[in-house]
matplotlib code that plots the C-alpha trace (Angstrom):
import matplotlib.pyplot as plt

x = [177.9, 175.8, 175.2, 174.1, 171.7, 170.1, 169.8, 168.3, 165.9, 164.7, 164.4, 162.2, 159.7, 156.4, 155.5, 153.6, 156.4, 159.0, 156.8, 156.4, 160.2, 160.9, 158.5, 160.0, 163.5, 162.5, 161.1, 164.2, 166.7, 164.7, 164.3, 168.0, 168.9, 166.6, 168.0, 171.6, 170.6, 168.6, 171.4, 173.9, 171.6, 170.6, 174.3, 175.0, 172.1, 173.4, 176.9, 175.9, 173.5, 176.4, 178.6, 176.0, 175.2, 178.9, 179.4, 176.1, 176.7, 179.8, 177.7, 178.0, 175.4, 172.8, 175.3, 177.4, 174.2, 173.5, 177.1, 176.9, 173.5, 174.7, 177.8, 176.0, 173.4, 172.2, 171.3, 167.5, 168.1, 170.3, 167.6, 165.0, 167.3, 167.9, 164.2, 163.3, 166.0, 165.0, 161.5, 162.6, 162.7, 162.7, 158.9, 159.0, 162.0, 159.8, 156.8, 158.7, 159.3, 155.8, 152.2, 151.9, 154.5, 152.0, 150.7, 154.2, 155.2, 152.2, 153.3, 156.9, 155.5, 153.6, 156.7, 158.8, 156.1, 156.1, 159.9, 160.1, 157.4, 159.2, 162.4, 160.5, 158.9, 162.3, 163.8, 160.8, 161.2, 161.1, 160.0, 156.5, 158.1, 159.7, 156.4, 154.7, 157.4, 157.1, 153.3, 152.8, 155.7, 154.7, 151.3, 153.1, 155.1, 151.9, 150.4, 153.4, 153.0, 149.3, 150.1, 152.9, 150.5, 147.9, 150.5, 151.4, 147.8, 147.4, 150.5, 149.1, 145.9, 147.8, 149.9, 147.2, 149.6, 150.9, 154.5, 157.4, 158.2, 154.8, 154.5, 158.1, 158.3, 155.1, 156.1, 159.5, 158.0, 155.8, 158.7, 160.8, 158.1, 157.5, 161.2, 161.6, 158.7, 160.0, 163.6, 162.3, 159.8, 161.9, 164.8, 162.3, 160.2, 163.3, 164.8, 161.5, 161.1, 164.8, 164.7, 161.4, 162.8, 165.9, 163.7, 161.5, 164.5, 165.9, 162.4, 162.3, 165.8, 164.9, 161.7, 163.6, 166.2, 163.5, 161.8, 165.0, 166.1, 162.8, 162.9, 166.4, 165.3, 162.4, 164.5, 167.1, 164.5, 162.7, 166.0, 167.4, 167.2, 170.7, 172.6, 174.7, 172.8, 174.0, 171.7, 172.5, 170.5]
y = [84.4, 85.4, 81.7, 80.9, 83.9, 82.7, 79.2, 80.4, 82.6, 79.8, 77.5, 80.1, 80.1, 78.3, 75.1, 76.8, 79.3, 76.5, 74.6, 77.6, 78.2, 74.6, 74.6, 77.8, 76.4, 73.4, 75.6, 77.8, 74.9, 73.3, 76.5, 77.4, 73.9, 74.3, 77.8, 76.5, 73.5, 75.6, 78.1, 75.3, 73.5, 76.7, 77.7, 74.3, 74.8, 78.2, 76.8, 73.8, 76.0, 78.3, 75.4, 73.6, 76.8, 77.3, 73.7, 73.0, 75.2, 73.0, 69.9, 68.3, 65.5, 64.1, 61.9, 65.0, 66.7, 63.6, 63.7, 67.3, 66.7, 63.9, 65.8, 68.7, 66.9, 70.0, 71.9, 72.0, 72.8, 69.8, 67.7, 69.0, 68.2, 64.7, 64.1, 65.1, 63.0, 60.0, 60.2, 60.7, 57.2, 56.0, 56.5, 60.1, 60.7, 59.6, 61.5, 64.8, 64.5, 63.4, 64.6, 63.9, 66.4, 68.8, 66.1, 65.1, 68.7, 69.1, 65.9, 67.2, 70.6, 68.8, 66.7, 69.9, 71.6, 68.5, 68.4, 72.1, 71.9, 68.8, 70.8, 73.7, 71.4, 70.0, 73.4, 74.4, 71.5, 72.4, 76.0, 75.4, 74.7, 78.1, 79.7, 77.8, 78.9, 82.5, 82.4, 80.5, 81.2, 84.8, 83.5, 80.8, 83.6, 85.7, 82.7, 82.7, 86.5, 86.1, 83.4, 85.6, 88.5, 86.2, 85.0, 88.6, 89.5, 86.3, 87.3, 90.8, 89.2, 87.0, 89.8, 92.4, 95.0, 96.0, 96.4, 95.7, 92.6, 91.2, 92.2, 91.8, 88.0, 87.6, 90.5, 89.1, 85.7, 87.6, 89.5, 86.4, 84.6, 87.5, 87.9, 84.2, 84.2, 87.1, 85.7, 82.5, 84.0, 86.9, 84.8, 82.2, 84.9, 86.6, 83.3, 82.2, 85.3, 85.3, 81.6, 82.0, 84.9, 82.8, 79.8, 82.0, 83.4, 79.9, 78.7, 81.5, 80.6, 76.9, 77.7, 79.9, 77.2, 74.5, 76.4, 76.9, 73.3, 71.9, 74.2, 73.0, 69.4, 69.7, 71.5, 68.8, 66.2, 68.4, 69.0, 65.5, 62.3, 61.2, 64.5, 64.9, 67.1, 70.6, 72.2, 75.6, 77.4]
z = [95.6, 92.6, 91.8, 95.3, 95.4, 92.2, 93.5, 96.7, 94.9, 92.6, 95.7, 97.3, 94.4, 94.7, 92.9, 90.1, 89.5, 89.3, 86.9, 84.7, 84.6, 83.9, 80.9, 79.6, 80.1, 77.9, 75.2, 75.3, 75.0, 72.2, 70.3, 70.5, 69.3, 66.3, 65.6, 65.5, 63.4, 60.9, 60.6, 59.8, 57.3, 55.5, 55.3, 53.7, 51.3, 50.1, 49.8, 47.6, 45.6, 44.6, 43.8, 41.7, 39.7, 39.1, 37.8, 36.1, 32.9, 32.2, 32.0, 28.5, 28.9, 31.3, 33.2, 34.1, 35.4, 37.5, 38.8, 39.8, 41.4, 43.6, 44.5, 46.0, 48.0, 50.0, 46.8, 46.2, 42.5, 42.2, 43.8, 41.4, 38.4, 39.7, 40.3, 36.7, 35.2, 37.3, 36.0, 32.4, 30.9, 27.3, 27.0, 28.2, 25.8, 22.8, 24.1, 24.2, 20.5, 19.2, 19.3, 23.0, 24.0, 25.5, 27.8, 28.8, 29.4, 31.7, 33.5, 34.1, 35.2, 37.9, 38.7, 39.1, 41.2, 43.5, 43.8, 44.6, 47.2, 48.7, 49.0, 50.6, 53.1, 54.1, 54.6, 56.7, 59.1, 62.8, 62.0, 63.3, 66.7, 66.7, 65.8, 68.6, 71.0, 70.0, 70.3, 73.5, 75.8, 76.5, 77.7, 79.8, 81.4, 81.9, 83.7, 86.1, 86.5, 87.4, 89.9, 91.5, 91.9, 93.5, 95.9, 96.7, 97.5, 99.6, 101.6, 102.1, 103.4, 105.8, 107.2, 107.1, 105.7, 102.3, 103.3, 100.9, 102.8, 102.1, 98.5, 97.2, 97.0, 94.9, 92.6, 92.1, 91.1, 88.7, 87.1, 86.8, 84.9, 82.6, 81.8, 81.2, 78.8, 76.8, 76.8, 75.3, 72.8, 71.3, 69.9, 68.5, 66.7, 65.3, 64.1, 62.6, 60.5, 59.4, 58.4, 56.6, 54.5, 53.6, 52.6, 50.4, 48.6, 48.1, 46.9, 44.3, 43.1, 42.8, 40.9, 38.5, 37.9, 37.5, 34.7, 32.8, 33.3, 32.1, 29.0, 28.2, 28.9, 26.5, 23.8, 23.9, 23.0, 20.5, 18.5, 18.6, 20.6, 19.7, 19.9, 23.1, 25.6, 26.2, 28.8, 30.2, 32.9]

ax = plt.figure().add_subplot(projection="3d")
ax.plot(x, y, z, "-o")
ax.set_aspect("equal")
plt.show()
């Protein structure tokens, strides 16, 4: 009975109101899909970060660091470590120990900054859609509200009376559009702010690890090029 009444109510709506609800329904489904996906991916990132930080101090050489980095593929810190090691060839090994060490350190600083920003960009994927949903859907609902009020006034003009029977359908359309717009926007805004705060915390954590890793990487070459590496965060 409730389902049939909802179906009948939607069927009684005007073309503009149906279009508004259809657009809001699309935004709602897309935003909830993104919310669930981002929740899963950020959970995987936190899990692999913890595991990487627990195993990284046990690394005895560069190959073990590479092994741990490939093992925890969702860890941004592991990705940064792999990126630095992939760019460290024989030429850079020698440079870190001679008079061009300052220039090489500057190069690796830029490499680390690029790698960290790349990881942040990956984590922020699809967040602009949530921001767009939170900013635009209330106005889409407001548009449906305005059109519903216009229909209500037109019905009053046709019937020549301001009775409940003449006003109620247009007001109902207006309230439905407003509620749908808020229902779509509020979860998107809350999820956007929540995910953004988690990404910022992850970025600070990755930046801190990158500084320590690069310092250990440089110290290893400054001490000896043949001694087995022992890098600790």
